[in-house]
N, C-alpha and C positions, 0 to 999 in steps of 0.2 A: 264195868270193872270197878271194883272197890279201890279206893286210894287211901294210903296212910303215909305219915311222915316217918322218917327213920326213928325219931324219938318214940312214936307210937309203936313201931315195930319192936323196939327194945323193951317197952313197958308191957306190951300185950302179945308177946310172941306166941303164946299158946292159942289165944283166940284167933290170931291171924293165920297160924298154921291150919287151924280147923277151917277157916274161911277159904284158904288157898286150895283145900281139897275139893271145894265146890266151884271156885272161879279164880282166875288170876287176880292177884292183888298188886296194884301199882304202888311202888315205894318212892316217895319224893324226898328230895334234899334241897333246901333253899328254894322251895316252890317249884322245882323242876323234877320231872320224872327221871329217875336214875336207874331203877331196877324194877323187875316184875317177878314177884314171888308166886310160884305155881307148883302144883303137885308133880311128883315124879311121873305119874301116869300121863298127865297132859304134856309134859316135856317130851316123853318118849313118843307120844302120838305125833307131836310136831316134828320130831326128828325123822320119823318114818316117812313124813311127807316130803322130806328133802329129795331132790332128784339129782342123779348124776347127769352132767352135761358133757356131751361129746363135741370135740372139734370137728369141723367139716372133713378134715383129713382122716378121721377115725370112722367115718361112715362107710359101710360096705356098699357094693354095687347094688345089692338088693334094697338097702335102705334108700339109696338115691332113686332107684326106679319107683319105689313106693311113694316117695315125696313128689316126684314128677307126676305120677298118676293120680295123686290125691285131688279130690274136688271139694271146694269149699261149699258147704250147704247154702242153698238159695237164700235162706233167712239172713245170711251174713254178706250177701252180695253188695249191699250198700257200702261196705267198708272199702270196696275197690275204688270208690270215688276219692277216698282219702289218699290213695297212692298217687293220684294225679296232681295233688296240690303241693 
């Protein structure tokens, strides 16, 4: 990710806009990242990835049955050991 200062952003807004169409641009203030400048397409792509989260009380009986019946793939069985610690 490219990084610019707020002063750079003010001076080179056109160039940074063009860069943000290709990749997010980190904007720093006093040496610390404060903002990320990105294209509208990238923003909307990220927003689509947001998920709705349900509370347990909102699960249907079918959802609960599916969860109980779910099997963890064997390749992740080693993670069970972490539950014992």
